[in-house]
C-alpha positions, 0 to 999 in steps of 0.5 A: 016498845021493843022492851015491852014486846020482849017482856011479853014474848018472854012471859009467853015462852015461859022465860024469866028475864034477868034484872039489871043492865047489860054490861057488855061482853066478857073479856079475858080478865072478866072470864077469870074473875071468881064465878061463885054462885054461877051455874045455877041450881046449887052449882057454881064455879070457883076462880079456877073454873072448878065446879062447886055444888051439885046442881041437884036441887030438883027444881025443873025451872032452875035457870042460868042467865047470860047476856050479850052486847051485840056490836058490828065491830065484833064481827070477824072478819067484818065489817058488821052493819055500822050503826046497828046494835043489839043485846040478848038474854040467854036462859039455860035450863039444864034439866029441860035441856033447853036454851032460849034467847030474847034479843032486841036490835037497833038500826038493823037493816033487813030481816034476820036470816040467821041467829046463831050461837057459836063456840069461840073467843073474842075475835075468833070464829068457831063452830055453830052450836045452836041455831035460833033460826031466822025472823021476819023482823029486824027489831027482835027475836025470842026463840028456844031450842030444846034437846041440847046436850047437857055437856054443851050447856054446862060448858056454856055456863062455865065459860060463857066468854068462850061463846058468842052470838052472830046475827046475820041479815040478807045484806050481811050474810057473814054477820051484821052483829056479834057479841060474846056471852057474859054472866048476868049479874 
């Protein structure tokens, strides 16, 4: 039921969902793998993180997809909410200066009080760069943030492992779930 809800909600928000399976958060080794083709709209990055292409396709709907596996053991300093889990799809549209999220959760207790995107690598807390707000539900969230800075969006696309999602609930105000971003394959 949650997946159907997320697909319908994503369609209503104009978000195109990626296909495939969620493969887990990025690791430092994964961050150094060739990223040829990532960056969308004719842009990609080589295995050293250098941009290739020009990101000037003229397509206002060109979007990059990023995934996150949300786990309680990733919360720093912890503990997160045991037995809870989640997954999220972020969609970045540079030309519209927009970042959207569709996320679903399992066994999360209480309503979500905050869903935030932070700058920070695994096991390191960092500054909040986007707030997706709160939800009256503990099952799913679908939101977009407009007016994002282009430099930030490009940084997220280029080095997704340097960013993470944090889910906070009334019972876990310092974090119930956390997950690093990774490119959708």
